[in-house]
C-alpha positions, 0 to 999 in steps of 0.5 A, spaced: 347 983 532 340 980 534 344 972 530 350 973 532 347 974 540 342 968 539 348 963 536 353 966 542 347 964 547 346 958 544 354 955 544 354 958 551 347 954 553 350 948 549 357 949 553 354 949 559 350 943 559 356 939 555 361 941 561 355 938 566 355 932 564 360 927 566 365 922 561 360 916 561 355 920 559 360 924 553 360 918 550 354 915 551 351 921 547 357 922 542 355 915 539 348 915 540 348 922 536 353 919 531 347 912 531 342 917 530 346 920 524 347 914 522 340 912 521 336 918 519 343 918 513 340 910 512 334 912 511 333 920 508 339 918 503 340 911 502 335 907 502 330 911 498 335 911 493 337 903 493 327 902 493 329 906 487 335 903 483 331 896 484 325 899 481 328 902 476 333 895 474 326 892 474 322 897 469 328 897 465 327 890 460 320 893 459 322 900 458 327 896 453 322 893 449 318 898 448 323 901 446 325 895 440 317 897 439 317 904 438 324 903 433 320 897 429 315 902 428 319 908 426 322 904 421 316 901 418 313 908 418 319 911 415 318 905 408 311 906 408 312 914 407 318 913 403 314 908 399 307 913 399 311 918 396 313 914 390 305 914 388 305 919 384 297 922 384 294 921 376 288 924 372 282 928 377 286 927 383 292 930 380 288 936 377 286 937 384 292 937 387 295 941 382 290 947 385 290 946 391 298 948 392 296 953 387 292 957 392 297 954 398 302 958 394 298 963 393 299 963 385 291 965 384 288 966 377 290 961 375 285 956 369 287 948 369 284 943 365 285 935 364 288 932 358 288 926 359 293 925 364 297 931 362 295 938 367 295 944 363 295 950 367 294 956 364 297 964 368 297 971 366 301 976 368 304 971 374 310 972 378 316 967 375 320 966 381 314 965 385 312 960 379 318 956 379 319 955 386 311 951 386 314 948 380 319 945 383 315 945 389 310 941 386 315 937 381 318 934 388 312 933 392 307 930 386 312 927 382 311 930 375 314 933 370 314 938 365 313 934 358 311 942 355 311 950 356 310 956 353 313 962 357 312 969 354 315 974 359 311 982 360 314 988 360 314 988 368 320 985 370 319 978 373 312 978 370 310 973 365 304 968 362 305 961 362 302 955 359 305 948 363 302 942 361 304 937 368 304 929 368 306 923 372 313 922 372 312 915 371 307 916 364 310 918 358 
């Protein structure tokens, strides 16, 4: 109710003020208000937008150069990553990689030996599905192949004793 009374009081005050003005004063106030509205619109809306647009126009070529450089670096990184991924570890590096990978996959109790360029993995009472998933991961990650495998099923479902020999895929 106070809001309505207040707005009514303002309207009444404005009407009293406006009616007390001559036609010439009313015209001057109207045109002055329009000019003031244009000045405020220019300074608050148009000018900041025009300044921002000019700054963006100036910084755009630098941003485009930066984007081109980042794209070129990303392409180079992808090509280097592909080259690095195609190099298979061998010898002690392969043994260490296989040992770390078994630990990462929670396959414990494995005996690992390095025989020439071949890494031999022996496991007792191992989960065959977990071992097969690990083997697929190692095959992809380290570019190795199974050159010999002996797997014996145990009475417990999915459990096996195994011996597998792995070597880099590019060595025969």
